[in-house]
N, C-alpha and C positions, 0 to 999 in steps of 0.2 A: 229809364228815360234815354232819349237819343243823346249821344255825345259826338260832337264834331271835332275831329282831329285837325292839326294844323294844315294838312293838305286838302281840307274840305270834305274828307270822307266822313260819313255818318255811320256810327255803329250803335246798335241797340244793346246797352249793357244788361238790362234785366233779362233779355232773351238769351244772352250768352254769359251767364254769371261766372263761368269757369274759363272763359276764353283767355289765352295767354298770347299777347302780341309783342312783336318787336317792330318798332316803327323807325325806318331809316330816313333821315333828312339829308338831301344831297346839296342843299344850298344854304344861304345865309340871309337872303333878302325876303321881304314880305312877311316877317315874323313880328313886326312891331306890336307890342301890347297883348299878344295872344297868350292865353294861359290854358293849361290842361285842367279840366274840371276836377274838383276835389274828389269826385266819385271814382276817379281812376286811381286805384291804390298804387299800382306800379306802372308808370308811364312807359318805361323801357325805351327811351329814345336813343337812337344811335346816329353818330356822325360818321364822316368819312376821313377825318384826320383828327389829330389831337387838338390843334388850335381851333378848328371848327366846333368840335365837341365842347370845348371850354367856353366858346362864345355862346353856343346854344344853351349851355347850362346857366350862363349869366343872364340870358334872356328869360328862361323859364323858371329859374330859381331852384333847380334841383340837378343832381349829377346826370351827365349824359356820357355814355361810353362811345367807343369808336371802333370801326373796322376799316382799315385802309382800302381804298379803291384798288383795283388790279386790272392788268391787261394780260393778254397772251404774249409772253415774252418770246421773241423769235430766237432761233438757234444762233449761237455765237459763231461768227465766221472764223476760219483758220487765220486769216490776216485781215486787218481793218483797211478798207479802201481809203486812199487819200481824200481829204475833203476838198471841196471846191471853194471858190473865193466869195462866199456869201453866208450871212447869218439868216436865221429864219424867225419870223413871228408867226406863231401857230395858235390862233385864238379866234373865237367869234369876233367879228368886227364891231365891237360894242364899246362905248365909252369907259365902262368900268374895267375893261381888259387892258386899257392903257396902250393901245396900238400906236398912237401918235408919239408917246414917250419912247417906245421901242425903236421907232424910226429915228427919233432925235438922238438916241444913244448911239446907234450905228453911224449915222451921218456925221455926227460930231467927231467921230474917230476915223472918218474917211473910209468906212466899211460899207459894203453892199448888204442889203437886206431884202428878203422877199416876204411879203405880207400875205399869209395864207389863212383862210378861215371862212366860215359862213358869213355872207354879206346879205342874205335874203331874209332869213327869219330872225331879224334883230329889231329892237324897238325904235332905233333912231337912224333913219337913212341919211340924215344930214351928216351924221358922224362918218358914215361910209364915204360920203362925198368929200369930207375933210381929209380922210386918210388917202383917198385917191389923189386929191390935190397936193397933199404933202409929198407923195411919191413923185408926182409929175414935176414938182419944183425942187427935187433933191439933186439935180445935176446928174441924173442917171444912177445914183447910188441905191435908191429905194424903188422896188417894183411891186405894184399891186397885182396879186394873183387871184385872190378871192377863193371861191368854192373850187375844191378839187375832189376827185374820188379817192377812195382809201389807198389804192395802189400808188397813185401819184403822191399822196401825202407821205407814205413811207419812203418813196424814192427821194423826195426832197429832204427828208430828215437824214437819210443815209449820206447824202451828198453835201450837206451844209457844214459850216464850221461849228455850229452850236445854235441853241435857241436863246433868244432874248425875250424876256417876259417882264412886264411892268404893270401888274395889277394895281389899280389906282386906289390906294387907301384914303386919299384925300376926298374921294367921293363917298366915303363911308363903306367901301366895299372890302369884304374879306374873302380871299380865294379859298374855297372849301377844300380843294385838293390840287388840281391841275394835272390831268392825265398826260398832257403834252410833254411835261418834264420827264415822266417815266418813259414815254415813247422815245424821246431823245436819248436818254441814258441807255435804253435797250439797243440803240444803234451805235453806242460808243461815243455819242456826242455830248459834250458838257452843256450845262444850262447856266445862263447868266441872268439873274433875276433880282427883282426887288423882293425882299424877305417879307412876304405877305401871306398869312394864313397857312394853309396846308403845304405850301412850297417849303416851309421850314422842316417838315417831316421828310421831305424827299432829297433836298440838296444839303450837302455838308460843305461849308465854305472852304474853298481852295482844295477840295478833295475830288468831288464830281461836278464842280461848278463854282460859281461865284455868287455870293449874296451881298446885297447892298441895302442900305436903309431907304433909299429913294432913287429916282432916275438920275438925278444930278450926280450922286455918288457913284452909281453904276457906270455912268459915262467916264468918270475919272479912273475907276479901277480897271475898266476894260482896256485902257491904254497900256497897262502893264500886267495884264492877266497872266498867271503862270500857265505852263503847258499842263493840260489835264490828261491823265492816262486813260485811254479808251477802255482798257480792261477793267479799271476801277469803276468807270461809269457803268459798264455792263453788269458787273457784279452787284453794284448797288441797286440796279433795277430789279433784281431777282426777288427782293423783299416784297415787291409790289406786283407779284404774279397773280393771275386770276385764280390759280390753285390755292395760294395763300389766302386770298379774299374769301373763296368758298369755304375753306377750312375754318376761317374765323367766324363766319356766319353759322356754319354747322355746329361748331363748339358752343356758340352762344345759344342757338336754338335748343340744342340738347340740354344745356344747363337750365334754360327756362322751363322746358317740359318736365325736367326732373323735380322741379319745385324746391331746389336747394336754396337756402337763404342768400347765398352769395350772388344768386342770379335774380334777386328781387330788388330792383332799383327803379 
C-alpha cells in the first residue's frame, strides 16, 4: 500500500519491501496529529538539534535522532576586526521569529539594531509592516534592512556587536536550529538569545553568548552582559561545520545500510 510521509511524499511499501530510508525533518510546524503508519517498522526520523528531535519524538510517539545542521566555516582571521556600534537581527521577518522583541531588547538598552532577513516569502506582510513601523519609531536606533545578498549578510555579521534572537515560544514556536547563531559565532560575534529549541545546542550561557528565558529577561541581562571572547565564539562554531554534518549523515547512512540493530529505530 502507499504510505504518505509527513512531508507529503508517497512511497509504495510493497514495491520496495527492503528499502531503508532516513527522513530528515527541518522544522516543527504543521505536524499536528500526524502519525507514521504502523506498516513502517523503522521510521528513522532525524531532526537537526536535540531539542527539536525530542519535540518530534513527543509528537510521533517514538525516538527521533538528530544530526546538527552545519555551514562552511570561514577561515579564522589573524586578528578580529573591531565591531561597529550595532546589533543584528538576522531572521525571516515572520512573527514566530520575534523580530519585534529583538528590536525592543536593543532599543530598551539604547542600542542600535539592524533588522536583516527575507521580507518577501513570508506568510504575514502585516507583520513586516509592523517591524518597519517599529524601526521608524525607534528614534533612529532600529533600522529595517530586509533582504540582502549573501556577501552583504556576512559583511554585516562581521561588523556587528552580536546577534539578538528572540524566537517566540509564546506562539507555540520551537526554533529547530538557527543557522544565524552559527554564522555569528564563525565571525567571532556572540549571540544574545531567548533559549528556545535548537539555540540551546549552539549557545553556552556566558561563554559564547547569553541565554535568557524570555525577551524581558534578555533586556535586563544585556545591560550587564560580560565581554565574550571572539576566539571562543569561533572555536564553538567548528562543531557545526558542514564537514561534521556530512560525516554525521554518512555515519548514519552506513549504519542503516549495514542492518545493525543499533541503527533500527
